A tleap script that builds the chain and sets N, CA, C and O, in Angstrom:
source leaprc.protein.ff14SB
mol = sequence {
  NMET GLU LYS VAL HIE LEU PRO ASP GLU SER
  ALA THR ALA ALA TRP ALA ALA SER MET ALA
  SER LYS PHE GLN PRO GLY ASP ILE VAL LEU
  LEU SER GLY PRO LEU GLY ALA GLY LYS THR
  THR TRP VAL ARG ALA TYR LEU HIE ALA LEU
  GLY TYR LEU GLY PRO VAL ARG SER PRO THR
  TYR ASN LEU ILE GLN THR PHE ASP THR LEU
  PRO PRO VAL MET HIE ALA ASP LEU TYR ARG
  LEU LYS GLY SER MET GLY ILE GLY LEU GLU
  ASP TYR LEU ASP THR HIE VAL CYS LEU ILE
  GLU TRP PRO ASP ARG ALA TYR ASP MET ILE
  ARG PRO GLU ASP CYS TRP GLN LEU THR ILE
  ASP PHE LYS ASP GLU SER ARG VAL ALA SER
  LEU ARG SER PRO PHE GLU PRO GLU VAL ALA
  PHE GLU GLY CARG
}
set mol.1.N position { 39.833 27.482 34.506 }
set mol.1.CA position { 39.231 27.586 35.567 }
set mol.1.C position { 39.140 29.110 35.911 }
set mol.1.O position { 40.058 29.918 35.770 }
set mol.2.N position { 37.937 29.359 36.365 }
set mol.2.CA position { 37.644 30.734 36.711 }
set mol.2.C position { 38.108 30.911 38.213 }
set mol.2.O position { 37.639 30.149 39.058 }
set mol.3.N position { 39.019 31.897 38.573 }
set mol.3.CA position { 39.048 32.084 40.074 }
set mol.3.C position { 38.625 33.546 40.418 }
set mol.3.O position { 38.737 34.373 39.513 }
set mol.4.N position { 38.208 33.903 41.484 }
set mol.4.CA position { 37.592 35.252 42.094 }
set mol.4.C position { 38.136 35.349 43.489 }
set mol.4.O position { 38.317 34.411 44.266 }
set mol.5.N position { 38.346 36.490 43.671 }
set mol.5.CA position { 38.538 37.247 45.121 }
set mol.5.C position { 37.417 37.538 45.499 }
set mol.5.O position { 36.643 37.985 44.653 }
set mol.6.N position { 36.974 37.386 46.848 }
set mol.6.CA position { 35.678 37.667 47.240 }
set mol.6.C position { 35.785 38.544 48.728 }
set mol.6.O position { 35.459 38.064 49.813 }
set mol.7.N position { 36.164 39.541 48.581 }
set mol.7.CA position { 36.438 40.517 49.962 }
set mol.7.C position { 35.356 40.652 50.820 }
set mol.7.O position { 35.597 41.027 51.968 }
set mol.8.N position { 34.076 40.394 50.453 }
set mol.8.CA position { 32.854 40.548 51.422 }
set mol.8.C position { 31.907 39.675 51.180 }
set mol.8.O position { 32.148 38.701 50.467 }
set mol.9.N position { 30.708 39.872 51.718 }
set mol.9.CA position { 29.485 39.028 51.115 }
set mol.9.C position { 28.836 39.530 50.118 }
set mol.9.O position { 28.202 38.777 49.379 }
set mol.10.N position { 28.868 40.987 49.888 }
set mol.10.CA position { 28.266 41.622 48.594 }
set mol.10.C position { 28.896 41.069 47.517 }
set mol.10.O position { 28.208 40.895 46.511 }
set mol.11.N position { 30.288 40.685 47.493 }
set mol.11.CA position { 31.173 40.274 46.307 }
set mol.11.C position { 30.569 38.829 45.939 }
set mol.11.O position { 30.234 38.449 44.817 }
set mol.12.N position { 30.504 38.052 47.254 }
set mol.12.CA position { 30.039 36.693 46.896 }
set mol.12.C position { 28.714 36.729 46.296 }
set mol.12.O position { 28.404 35.921 45.421 }
set mol.13.N position { 27.978 37.555 46.687 }
set mol.13.CA position { 26.427 37.569 45.961 }
set mol.13.C position { 26.478 37.952 44.646 }
set mol.13.O position { 25.691 37.442 43.848 }
set mol.14.N position { 27.542 39.039 44.178 }
set mol.14.CA position { 27.454 39.499 42.958 }
set mol.14.C position { 28.071 38.367 42.096 }
set mol.14.O position { 27.625 38.147 40.970 }
set mol.15.N position { 29.128 37.625 42.634 }
set mol.15.CA position { 29.674 36.674 41.813 }
set mol.15.C position { 28.459 35.429 41.442 }
set mol.15.O position { 28.274 35.016 40.298 }
set mol.16.N position { 27.685 34.938 42.680 }
set mol.16.CA position { 26.871 34.110 42.619 }
set mol.16.C position { 25.794 34.670 41.560 }
set mol.16.O position { 25.443 33.882 40.682 }
set mol.17.N position { 25.322 35.775 41.568 }
set mol.17.CA position { 24.163 36.330 40.527 }
set mol.17.C position { 24.821 36.343 39.294 }
set mol.17.O position { 24.046 36.149 38.357 }
set mol.18.N position { 26.032 36.513 38.969 }
set mol.18.CA position { 26.462 36.512 37.330 }
set mol.18.C position { 26.441 35.376 36.789 }
set mol.18.O position { 26.670 35.244 35.587 }
set mol.19.N position { 26.101 34.143 37.758 }
set mol.19.CA position { 26.091 32.771 37.175 }
set mol.19.C position { 24.775 32.308 36.943 }
set mol.19.O position { 24.603 31.125 36.653 }
set mol.20.N position { 23.582 33.295 37.059 }
set mol.20.CA position { 22.236 32.667 37.331 }
set mol.20.C position { 22.038 32.323 35.917 }
set mol.20.O position { 21.042 31.600 35.941 }
set mol.21.N position { 22.469 32.446 34.568 }
set mol.21.CA position { 22.040 31.704 33.622 }
set mol.21.C position { 23.255 30.879 33.180 }
set mol.21.O position { 23.203 30.408 32.044 }
set mol.22.N position { 24.311 30.649 33.907 }
set mol.22.CA position { 25.160 29.400 33.701 }
set mol.22.C position { 24.732 28.069 33.724 }
set mol.22.O position { 25.201 27.324 32.863 }
set mol.23.N position { 24.001 27.657 34.468 }
set mol.23.CA position { 23.828 26.285 34.846 }
set mol.23.C position { 22.319 26.096 34.335 }
set mol.23.O position { 21.494 27.008 34.294 }
set mol.24.N position { 22.073 24.678 33.925 }
set mol.24.CA position { 20.973 24.162 33.357 }
set mol.24.C position { 20.549 22.967 34.344 }
set mol.24.O position { 21.251 22.481 35.230 }
set mol.25.N position { 19.344 22.636 34.019 }
set mol.25.CA position { 18.895 21.082 34.658 }
set mol.25.C position { 19.692 20.097 34.343 }
set mol.25.O position { 19.997 20.158 33.152 }
set mol.26.N position { 20.258 19.037 35.008 }
set mol.26.CA position { 21.283 18.175 34.951 }
set mol.26.C position { 22.506 18.630 35.310 }
set mol.26.O position { 23.333 17.778 35.636 }
set mol.27.N position { 22.826 19.802 35.327 }
set mol.27.CA position { 24.157 20.318 36.097 }
set mol.27.C position { 24.220 20.142 37.324 }
set mol.27.O position { 23.268 20.495 38.020 }
set mol.28.N position { 25.353 19.553 37.895 }
set mol.28.CA position { 25.711 19.320 39.334 }
set mol.28.C position { 26.765 20.291 39.607 }
set mol.28.O position { 27.764 20.362 38.891 }
set mol.29.N position { 26.580 21.011 40.580 }
set mol.29.CA position { 27.487 21.946 41.172 }
set mol.29.C position { 28.182 21.523 42.663 }
set mol.29.O position { 27.563 21.784 43.694 }
set mol.30.N position { 29.099 21.059 42.699 }
set mol.30.CA position { 29.799 20.723 43.978 }
set mol.30.C position { 30.237 21.698 44.612 }
set mol.30.O position { 31.143 22.336 44.076 }
set mol.31.N position { 29.834 22.046 45.695 }
set mol.31.CA position { 30.229 23.194 46.604 }
set mol.31.C position { 31.376 22.850 47.779 }
set mol.31.O position { 31.039 22.157 48.740 }
set mol.32.N position { 32.601 23.307 47.676 }
set mol.32.CA position { 33.430 22.783 48.672 }
set mol.32.C position { 33.953 24.061 49.304 }
set mol.32.O position { 33.803 25.166 48.783 }
set mol.33.N position { 34.666 23.816 50.625 }
set mol.33.CA position { 35.143 24.795 51.529 }
set mol.33.C position { 34.648 24.183 53.047 }
set mol.33.O position { 33.771 23.403 53.418 }
set mol.34.N position { 35.766 25.022 53.735 }
set mol.34.CA position { 35.566 24.800 55.051 }
set mol.34.C position { 34.053 25.437 55.594 }
set mol.34.O position { 33.382 26.214 54.914 }
set mol.35.N position { 33.656 24.932 56.991 }
set mol.35.CA position { 32.422 25.766 57.406 }
set mol.35.C position { 32.807 27.044 57.557 }
set mol.35.O position { 33.938 27.385 57.904 }
set mol.36.N position { 31.670 27.959 57.245 }
set mol.36.CA position { 31.513 29.188 57.260 }
set mol.36.C position { 32.282 30.067 56.240 }
set mol.36.O position { 32.349 31.293 56.331 }
set mol.37.N position { 32.899 29.271 55.184 }
set mol.37.CA position { 33.524 29.876 54.175 }
set mol.37.C position { 32.514 30.747 53.094 }
set mol.37.O position { 32.954 31.702 52.454 }
set mol.38.N position { 31.216 30.317 52.998 }
set mol.38.CA position { 30.177 31.091 52.283 }
set mol.38.C position { 29.691 30.330 50.973 }
set mol.38.O position { 29.488 30.880 49.891 }
set mol.39.N position { 29.539 28.978 51.246 }
set mol.39.CA position { 28.830 28.112 50.394 }
set mol.39.C position { 27.323 28.340 50.450 }
set mol.39.O position { 26.702 28.465 49.395 }
set mol.40.N position { 26.760 28.395 51.524 }
set mol.40.CA position { 25.170 28.675 51.503 }
set mol.40.C position { 25.021 30.182 51.357 }
set mol.40.O position { 23.907 30.498 50.939 }
set mol.41.N position { 25.817 31.155 51.583 }
set mol.41.CA position { 25.852 32.440 51.095 }
set mol.41.C position { 25.812 32.723 49.545 }
set mol.41.O position { 25.266 33.638 48.929 }
set mol.42.N position { 26.500 31.736 49.144 }
set mol.42.CA position { 26.628 31.727 47.449 }
set mol.42.C position { 25.312 31.137 46.943 }
set mol.42.O position { 24.854 31.634 45.914 }
set mol.43.N position { 24.682 30.198 47.499 }
set mol.43.CA position { 23.474 29.458 47.160 }
set mol.43.C position { 22.386 30.368 47.359 }
set mol.43.O position { 21.581 30.446 46.431 }
set mol.44.N position { 22.208 31.024 48.306 }
set mol.44.CA position { 21.281 32.273 48.570 }
set mol.44.C position { 21.281 33.114 47.498 }
set mol.44.O position { 20.255 33.231 46.828 }
set mol.45.N position { 22.184 33.664 47.256 }
set mol.45.CA position { 22.528 34.722 46.060 }
set mol.45.C position { 22.109 34.279 44.718 }
set mol.45.O position { 21.388 34.842 43.894 }
set mol.46.N position { 22.742 33.104 44.679 }
set mol.46.CA position { 22.291 32.273 43.129 }
set mol.46.C position { 20.874 32.198 43.132 }
set mol.46.O position { 20.403 32.636 42.083 }
set mol.47.N position { 19.923 31.744 44.054 }
set mol.47.CA position { 18.590 31.509 44.212 }
set mol.47.C position { 18.001 33.012 44.091 }
set mol.47.O position { 17.078 33.340 43.346 }
set mol.48.N position { 18.649 33.782 44.886 }
set mol.48.CA position { 17.722 35.080 44.617 }
set mol.48.C position { 17.926 35.716 43.207 }
set mol.48.O position { 17.062 36.393 42.652 }
set mol.49.N position { 19.316 35.397 42.612 }
set mol.49.CA position { 19.115 36.058 41.335 }
set mol.49.C position { 18.365 35.264 40.270 }
set mol.49.O position { 18.314 35.728 39.131 }
set mol.50.N position { 17.778 34.097 40.556 }
set mol.50.CA position { 16.979 33.335 39.915 }
set mol.50.C position { 15.481 33.725 39.910 }
set mol.50.O position { 14.627 33.268 39.150 }
set mol.51.N position { 15.260 34.863 41.115 }
set mol.51.CA position { 14.136 35.266 41.256 }
set mol.51.C position { 13.277 34.867 42.578 }
set mol.51.O position { 12.193 35.370 42.875 }
set mol.52.N position { 14.044 33.757 43.395 }
set mol.52.CA position { 13.490 33.286 44.537 }
set mol.52.C position { 13.506 34.226 45.764 }
set mol.52.O position { 14.537 34.780 46.144 }
set mol.53.N position { 12.333 34.369 46.345 }
set mol.53.CA position { 12.323 35.700 47.345 }
set mol.53.C position { 12.356 35.204 48.661 }
set mol.53.O position { 12.451 36.021 49.577 }
set mol.54.N position { 12.285 33.851 48.940 }
set mol.54.CA position { 12.098 33.318 50.177 }
set mol.54.C position { 13.444 33.251 51.036 }
set mol.54.O position { 14.464 33.710 50.522 }
set mol.55.N position { 13.490 32.779 52.138 }
set mol.55.CA position { 14.524 32.513 52.947 }
set mol.55.C position { 15.241 31.368 52.477 }
set mol.55.O position { 14.603 30.343 52.237 }
set mol.56.N position { 16.575 31.404 52.300 }
set mol.56.CA position { 17.492 30.176 51.942 }
set mol.56.C position { 18.167 29.702 53.052 }
set mol.56.O position { 19.035 30.503 53.400 }
set mol.57.N position { 18.107 28.726 53.733 }
set mol.57.CA position { 18.879 28.236 54.903 }
set mol.57.C position { 19.564 26.858 54.303 }
set mol.57.O position { 19.062 26.078 53.492 }
set mol.58.N position { 20.698 26.796 54.861 }
set mol.58.CA position { 21.432 25.193 54.720 }
set mol.58.C position { 20.457 24.125 55.223 }
set mol.58.O position { 20.036 24.075 56.379 }
set mol.59.N position { 20.097 23.161 54.102 }
set mol.59.CA position { 19.437 22.221 54.685 }
set mol.59.C position { 20.003 21.043 55.317 }
set mol.59.O position { 19.829 19.895 54.909 }
set mol.60.N position { 20.779 21.424 56.466 }
set mol.60.CA position { 21.710 20.541 57.109 }
set mol.60.C position { 20.780 19.440 57.597 }
set mol.60.O position { 21.153 18.290 57.363 }
set mol.61.N position { 19.643 19.609 58.231 }
set mol.61.CA position { 18.848 18.689 58.901 }
set mol.61.C position { 17.594 17.853 58.119 }
set mol.61.O position { 17.048 16.813 58.489 }
set mol.62.N position { 17.339 18.633 56.962 }
set mol.62.CA position { 16.472 17.930 56.165 }
set mol.62.C position { 17.135 17.447 55.072 }
set mol.62.O position { 16.531 16.707 54.295 }
set mol.63.N position { 18.310 17.751 54.875 }
set mol.63.CA position { 19.261 17.113 53.841 }
set mol.63.C position { 19.135 17.951 52.419 }
set mol.63.O position { 20.129 18.392 51.842 }
set mol.64.N position { 17.762 18.114 51.922 }
set mol.64.CA position { 17.561 18.334 50.608 }
set mol.64.C position { 16.386 19.670 50.506 }
set mol.64.O position { 15.372 19.602 51.201 }
set mol.65.N position { 16.536 20.441 49.913 }
set mol.65.CA position { 15.527 21.278 49.670 }
set mol.65.C position { 15.241 21.768 48.237 }
set mol.65.O position { 16.238 22.249 47.698 }
set mol.66.N position { 14.158 21.763 47.513 }
set mol.66.CA position { 13.827 22.113 46.328 }
set mol.66.C position { 13.463 23.633 46.171 }
set mol.66.O position { 13.134 24.345 47.120 }
set mol.67.N position { 13.576 24.125 44.621 }
set mol.67.CA position { 13.195 25.568 44.696 }
set mol.67.C position { 12.599 25.425 43.399 }
set mol.67.O position { 13.141 24.814 42.479 }
set mol.68.N position { 11.149 26.158 43.307 }
set mol.68.CA position { 10.597 26.351 41.983 }
set mol.68.C position { 10.873 27.491 41.252 }
set mol.68.O position { 10.023 28.330 40.954 }
set mol.69.N position { 12.396 27.551 40.868 }
set mol.69.CA position { 12.796 28.709 40.089 }
set mol.69.C position { 13.043 28.263 38.515 }
set mol.69.O position { 12.960 27.069 38.228 }
set mol.70.N position { 13.311 29.131 37.624 }
set mol.70.CA position { 13.315 28.792 36.345 }
set mol.70.C position { 14.930 28.922 36.077 }
set mol.70.O position { 15.353 30.057 35.857 }
set mol.71.N position { 16.024 27.629 36.085 }
set mol.71.CA position { 15.547 26.352 36.151 }
set mol.71.C position { 15.134 26.079 37.550 }
set mol.71.O position { 15.168 26.990 38.377 }
set mol.72.N position { 14.769 24.952 37.849 }
set mol.72.CA position { 14.365 24.403 39.091 }
set mol.72.C position { 15.722 23.884 39.602 }
set mol.72.O position { 16.534 23.248 38.932 }
set mol.73.N position { 15.862 24.307 41.088 }
set mol.73.CA position { 17.132 24.187 41.928 }
set mol.73.C position { 16.942 23.098 42.928 }
set mol.73.O position { 15.871 23.128 43.535 }
set mol.74.N position { 17.765 22.157 43.208 }
set mol.74.CA position { 17.793 21.252 44.455 }
set mol.74.C position { 19.274 21.677 45.039 }
set mol.74.O position { 20.372 21.635 44.484 }
set mol.75.N position { 18.905 22.099 46.351 }
set mol.75.CA position { 20.056 22.257 47.226 }
set mol.75.C position { 20.283 21.206 48.458 }
set mol.75.O position { 19.458 20.955 49.337 }
set mol.76.N position { 21.445 20.712 48.334 }
set mol.76.CA position { 21.501 19.637 49.573 }
set mol.76.C position { 22.844 19.965 50.515 }
set mol.76.O position { 23.814 20.644 50.178 }
set mol.77.N position { 22.660 19.401 51.576 }
set mol.77.CA position { 24.048 19.694 52.370 }
set mol.77.C position { 24.083 18.362 53.161 }
set mol.77.O position { 23.250 18.030 54.005 }
set mol.78.N position { 25.071 17.707 52.803 }
set mol.78.CA position { 25.416 16.331 53.168 }
set mol.78.C position { 26.201 16.261 54.348 }
set mol.78.O position { 26.625 15.138 54.623 }
set mol.79.N position { 26.514 17.257 55.161 }
set mol.79.CA position { 27.498 17.499 56.032 }
set mol.79.C position { 27.400 16.247 57.037 }
set mol.79.O position { 28.411 15.567 57.214 }
set mol.80.N position { 26.214 15.934 57.690 }
set mol.80.CA position { 25.917 15.105 58.586 }
set mol.80.C position { 26.169 13.671 58.228 }
set mol.80.O position { 26.271 12.809 59.100 }
set mol.81.N position { 26.286 13.374 56.745 }
set mol.81.CA position { 26.211 12.057 56.134 }
set mol.81.C position { 27.623 11.502 55.952 }
set mol.81.O position { 28.692 12.112 55.929 }
set mol.82.N position { 27.335 10.015 55.812 }
set mol.82.CA position { 28.861 9.291 55.493 }
set mol.82.C position { 28.795 8.830 54.129 }
set mol.82.O position { 29.767 8.420 53.494 }
set mol.83.N position { 27.310 8.934 53.596 }
set mol.83.CA position { 27.234 8.785 52.054 }
set mol.83.C position { 25.760 9.089 51.567 }
set mol.83.O position { 24.977 9.297 52.494 }
set mol.84.N position { 25.275 9.151 50.401 }
set mol.84.CA position { 24.325 9.860 50.194 }
set mol.84.C position { 23.290 8.869 49.526 }
set mol.84.O position { 22.292 9.400 49.038 }
set mol.85.N position { 23.399 7.571 49.449 }
set mol.85.CA position { 22.632 6.376 48.892 }
set mol.85.C position { 21.484 6.521 49.902 }
set mol.85.O position { 21.669 6.702 51.106 }
set mol.86.N position { 20.092 6.410 49.216 }
set mol.86.CA position { 18.914 6.423 50.036 }
set mol.86.C position { 18.376 7.755 50.392 }
set mol.86.O position { 17.357 7.736 51.082 }
set mol.87.N position { 18.734 8.613 50.143 }
set mol.87.CA position { 18.123 9.860 50.533 }
set mol.87.C position { 17.451 10.731 49.543 }
set mol.87.O position { 16.930 11.798 49.867 }
set mol.88.N position { 17.470 10.165 48.053 }
set mol.88.CA position { 16.374 10.610 47.170 }
set mol.88.C position { 17.373 11.897 46.217 }
set mol.88.O position { 16.811 12.731 45.507 }
set mol.89.N position { 18.448 11.851 46.335 }
set mol.89.CA position { 19.335 12.714 45.601 }
set mol.89.C position { 19.124 12.484 44.076 }
set mol.89.O position { 18.841 13.369 43.268 }
set mol.90.N position { 19.330 10.966 43.763 }
set mol.90.CA position { 19.134 10.511 42.442 }
set mol.90.C position { 17.871 11.212 41.785 }
set mol.90.O position { 17.943 11.514 40.594 }
set mol.91.N position { 16.877 11.447 42.404 }
set mol.91.CA position { 15.468 11.924 41.921 }
set mol.91.C position { 15.536 13.346 41.332 }
set mol.91.O position { 14.597 13.754 40.648 }
set mol.92.N position { 16.693 14.169 41.592 }
set mol.92.CA position { 16.821 15.475 41.183 }
set mol.92.C position { 17.937 15.544 40.181 }
set mol.92.O position { 18.086 16.644 39.649 }
set mol.93.N position { 18.719 14.614 39.837 }
set mol.93.CA position { 20.064 14.894 39.089 }
set mol.93.C position { 19.767 15.100 37.706 }
set mol.93.O position { 20.631 15.703 37.070 }
set mol.94.N position { 18.838 14.770 37.159 }
set mol.94.CA position { 18.368 15.131 35.776 }
set mol.94.C position { 17.624 16.298 35.480 }
set mol.94.O position { 17.761 16.972 34.459 }
set mol.95.N position { 16.821 16.517 36.415 }
set mol.95.CA position { 15.446 17.627 36.294 }
set mol.95.C position { 15.800 18.866 37.013 }
set mol.95.O position { 15.023 19.821 37.038 }
set mol.96.N position { 16.944 18.882 37.596 }
set mol.96.CA position { 17.261 20.502 38.619 }
set mol.96.C position { 18.731 20.576 38.409 }
set mol.96.O position { 19.512 19.657 38.163 }
set mol.97.N position { 18.985 22.011 38.573 }
set mol.97.CA position { 20.383 22.298 38.834 }
set mol.97.C position { 20.674 21.862 40.219 }
set mol.97.O position { 20.033 22.341 41.155 }
set mol.98.N position { 21.629 20.956 40.408 }
set mol.98.CA position { 21.751 20.562 41.942 }
set mol.98.C position { 22.881 21.163 42.343 }
set mol.98.O position { 23.934 21.115 41.708 }
set mol.99.N position { 22.700 21.811 43.513 }
set mol.99.CA position { 23.889 22.265 44.242 }
set mol.99.C position { 24.092 21.471 45.590 }
set mol.99.O position { 23.252 21.377 46.485 }
set mol.100.N position { 25.283 20.947 45.579 }
set mol.100.CA position { 25.680 20.103 46.857 }
set mol.100.C position { 26.927 20.480 47.419 }
set mol.100.O position { 28.054 20.518 46.925 }
set mol.101.N position { 26.405 20.811 48.800 }
set mol.101.CA position { 27.354 21.010 49.678 }
set mol.101.C position { 27.772 19.730 50.234 }
set mol.101.O position { 27.023 18.766 50.388 }
set mol.102.N position { 29.345 19.788 50.605 }
set mol.102.CA position { 29.926 18.726 51.303 }
set mol.102.C position { 29.769 17.615 50.353 }
set mol.102.O position { 29.347 16.575 50.858 }
set mol.103.N position { 30.019 17.599 49.062 }
set mol.103.CA position { 29.963 16.753 47.951 }
set mol.103.C position { 30.705 15.311 48.246 }
set mol.103.O position { 30.210 14.248 47.873 }
set mol.104.N position { 31.982 15.406 48.977 }
set mol.104.CA position { 32.517 14.132 49.277 }
set mol.104.C position { 31.693 12.772 49.786 }
set mol.104.O position { 31.927 11.570 49.661 }
set mol.105.N position { 30.803 13.398 50.310 }
set mol.105.CA position { 29.543 12.390 50.789 }
set mol.105.C position { 28.765 11.829 49.873 }
set mol.105.O position { 28.069 10.846 50.128 }
set mol.106.N position { 28.813 12.441 48.632 }
set mol.106.CA position { 27.914 11.902 47.480 }
set mol.106.C position { 28.764 11.208 46.492 }
set mol.106.O position { 28.268 11.000 45.385 }
set mol.107.N position { 29.886 10.845 46.713 }
set mol.107.CA position { 30.919 10.567 45.615 }
set mol.107.C position { 30.301 8.812 45.588 }
set mol.107.O position { 30.815 8.071 44.751 }
set mol.108.N position { 29.408 8.342 46.356 }
set mol.108.CA position { 28.868 7.005 46.052 }
set mol.108.C position { 27.794 6.996 44.792 }
set mol.108.O position { 27.357 5.975 44.260 }
set mol.109.N position { 27.444 8.451 44.407 }
set mol.109.CA position { 26.259 8.560 43.360 }
set mol.109.C position { 26.777 9.222 42.407 }
set mol.109.O position { 26.415 8.839 41.295 }
set mol.110.N position { 27.607 10.213 42.432 }
set mol.110.CA position { 28.144 10.971 41.312 }
set mol.110.C position { 29.617 11.124 41.156 }
set mol.110.O position { 30.280 11.098 42.193 }
set mol.111.N position { 30.245 11.284 39.987 }
set mol.111.CA position { 31.634 11.582 39.697 }
set mol.111.C position { 31.861 12.861 39.703 }
set mol.111.O position { 31.237 13.631 38.973 }
set mol.112.N position { 32.755 13.225 40.506 }
set mol.112.CA position { 33.342 14.881 40.530 }
set mol.112.C position { 33.733 15.370 39.249 }
set mol.112.O position { 33.519 16.539 38.931 }
set mol.113.N position { 34.306 14.535 38.476 }
set mol.113.CA position { 34.984 14.977 37.098 }
set mol.113.C position { 34.036 15.343 36.187 }
set mol.113.O position { 34.388 16.058 35.249 }
set mol.114.N position { 32.519 14.870 36.314 }
set mol.114.CA position { 31.659 15.143 35.611 }
set mol.114.C position { 30.700 16.569 35.985 }
set mol.114.O position { 29.865 17.063 35.227 }
set mol.115.N position { 30.963 16.928 36.967 }
set mol.115.CA position { 30.393 18.167 37.531 }
set mol.115.C position { 31.326 19.418 37.778 }
set mol.115.O position { 32.540 19.417 37.981 }
set mol.116.N position { 30.346 20.617 37.702 }
set mol.116.CA position { 30.931 21.702 37.967 }
set mol.116.C position { 31.565 21.701 39.580 }
set mol.116.O position { 30.859 21.113 40.400 }
set mol.117.N position { 32.843 22.317 40.086 }
set mol.117.CA position { 33.372 22.178 41.013 }
set mol.117.C position { 33.441 23.689 41.508 }
set mol.117.O position { 34.259 24.401 40.926 }
set mol.118.N position { 32.676 24.254 42.515 }
set mol.118.CA position { 33.023 25.679 42.874 }
set mol.118.C position { 33.727 25.583 44.627 }
set mol.118.O position { 33.184 25.050 45.595 }
set mol.119.N position { 34.635 26.058 44.597 }
set mol.119.CA position { 35.307 25.909 46.081 }
set mol.119.C position { 35.487 27.451 46.463 }
set mol.119.O position { 35.869 28.344 45.706 }
set mol.120.N position { 35.193 27.542 47.564 }
set mol.120.CA position { 35.289 28.818 48.521 }
set mol.120.C position { 36.066 28.834 49.670 }
set mol.120.O position { 35.624 28.299 50.687 }
set mol.121.N position { 37.272 29.420 49.666 }
set mol.121.CA position { 38.100 29.182 51.222 }
set mol.121.C position { 38.501 30.592 51.513 }
set mol.121.O position { 38.399 31.624 50.850 }
set mol.122.N position { 39.017 30.320 52.771 }
set mol.122.CA position { 39.474 31.595 53.455 }
set mol.122.C position { 40.754 31.881 53.101 }
set mol.122.O position { 41.614 31.008 52.977 }
set mol.123.N position { 40.965 33.182 52.910 }
set mol.123.CA position { 42.338 33.842 52.518 }
set mol.123.C position { 42.578 35.025 52.986 }
set mol.123.O position { 42.089 35.932 52.313 }
set mol.124.N position { 43.280 35.391 54.092 }
set mol.124.CA position { 43.522 36.486 54.939 }
set mol.124.C position { 42.215 36.762 55.703 }
set mol.124.O position { 41.777 35.951 56.520 }
set mol.125.N position { 41.612 37.908 55.424 }
set mol.125.CA position { 40.314 38.400 55.883 }
set mol.125.C position { 39.332 37.987 54.920 }
set mol.125.O position { 38.207 37.840 55.397 }
set mol.126.N position { 39.423 37.823 54.031 }
set mol.126.CA position { 38.612 37.462 52.782 }
set mol.126.C position { 38.304 36.129 52.368 }
set mol.126.O position { 38.259 35.257 53.236 }
set mol.127.N position { 38.106 35.867 51.286 }
set mol.127.CA position { 37.806 34.697 50.444 }
set mol.127.C position { 38.400 34.668 49.123 }
set mol.127.O position { 38.710 35.700 48.527 }
set mol.128.N position { 38.583 33.359 48.601 }
set mol.128.CA position { 39.118 32.990 47.196 }
set mol.128.C position { 38.119 31.981 46.920 }
set mol.128.O position { 37.777 31.094 47.702 }
set mol.129.N position { 37.656 32.186 45.704 }
set mol.129.CA position { 36.779 31.292 45.084 }
set mol.129.C position { 37.325 30.536 43.700 }
set mol.129.O position { 38.127 31.180 43.024 }
set mol.130.N position { 37.028 29.510 43.345 }
set mol.130.CA position { 37.415 28.957 42.051 }
set mol.130.C position { 35.936 28.091 41.573 }
set mol.130.O position { 35.121 27.567 42.333 }
set mol.131.N position { 35.907 28.142 40.098 }
set mol.131.CA position { 34.723 27.460 39.645 }
set mol.131.C position { 35.319 26.949 38.578 }
set mol.131.O position { 35.860 27.700 37.767 }
set mol.132.N position { 35.309 25.414 38.393 }
set mol.132.CA position { 35.905 24.507 37.318 }
set mol.132.C position { 34.741 23.792 36.809 }
set mol.132.O position { 33.913 23.222 37.518 }
set mol.133.N position { 34.727 23.865 35.357 }
set mol.133.CA position { 33.683 23.223 34.619 }
set mol.133.C position { 34.033 21.665 34.470 }
set mol.133.O position { 35.158 21.219 34.699 }
set mol.134.N position { 32.893 20.856 34.042 }
set mol.134.CA position { 33.202 19.558 33.932 }
set mol.134.C position { 34.177 19.267 32.715 }
set mol.134.O position { 34.866 18.255 32.581 }
set mol.135.N position { 34.104 20.310 31.889 }
set mol.135.CA position { 35.054 20.225 30.642 }
set mol.135.C position { 36.509 20.450 30.678 }
set mol.135.O position { 37.283 20.140 29.772 }
set mol.136.N position { 36.850 21.060 31.886 }
set mol.136.CA position { 38.327 21.437 32.225 }
set mol.136.C position { 38.994 20.277 32.792 }
set mol.136.O position { 38.296 19.459 33.392 }
set mol.137.N position { 40.060 20.115 32.703 }
set mol.137.CA position { 40.929 19.334 33.403 }
set mol.137.C position { 41.041 19.676 34.936 }
set mol.137.O position { 40.662 20.788 35.304 }
set mol.138.N position { 41.529 18.800 35.827 }
set mol.138.CA position { 41.588 18.898 37.227 }
set mol.138.C position { 42.782 19.999 37.172 }
set mol.138.O position { 43.678 19.925 36.331 }
set mol.139.N position { 42.710 21.003 38.128 }
set mol.139.CA position { 43.783 21.777 38.335 }
set mol.139.C position { 43.965 21.972 39.795 }
set mol.139.O position { 42.953 22.159 40.471 }
set mol.140.N position { 45.307 21.948 40.450 }
set mol.140.CA position { 45.313 22.316 41.729 }
set mol.140.C position { 44.834 23.592 42.139 }
set mol.140.O position { 45.024 24.601 41.460 }
set mol.141.N position { 44.157 23.590 43.335 }
set mol.141.CA position { 43.687 24.983 43.889 }
set mol.141.C position { 44.674 25.642 44.758 }
set mol.141.O position { 45.208 25.043 45.691 }
set mol.142.N position { 44.946 26.980 44.436 }
set mol.142.CA position { 45.822 27.793 45.363 }
set mol.142.C position { 45.547 27.386 46.828 }
set mol.142.O position { 44.413 27.052 47.172 }
set mol.143.N position { 46.514 27.411 47.630 }
set mol.143.CA position { 46.266 27.197 49.006 }
set mol.143.C position { 46.419 25.878 49.508 }
set mol.143.O position { 46.560 25.618 50.703 }
set mol.144.N position { 46.387 24.991 48.525 }
set mol.144.CA position { 46.221 23.522 49.063 }
set mol.144.C position { 47.454 22.646 49.096 }
set mol.144.O position { 47.379 21.488 49.508 }
savepdb mol mol.pdb
quit
């Protein structure tokens, strides 16, 4: 499991950009952490590293947003849901890099152990993050 200290937004952006070639269509990245931890900031920086130049907002109200990058990316924010069935998430799982915020609402459709798990959490005045691949065993995250 990769762990990283993120002292500010620019560090989050640099870390996200370093992953621009890490994920391929069919990869699912589950983004976890409290409100305001930096999940959407990470998504924005990742998309910009792939060459997307437009604004990136959390799709809290429209739930799913797609981006015609290489590879194509689907960003979902499931904060307002109790489950993900019927919202169309399954249409993107094989063809896009799927970035899913509040993934606990999608466990009716995906198995977390088959996904990349990216966690960002507060630590003092900064953030700490971890990335676990689907090929690694589950490891307790610092501070839980």
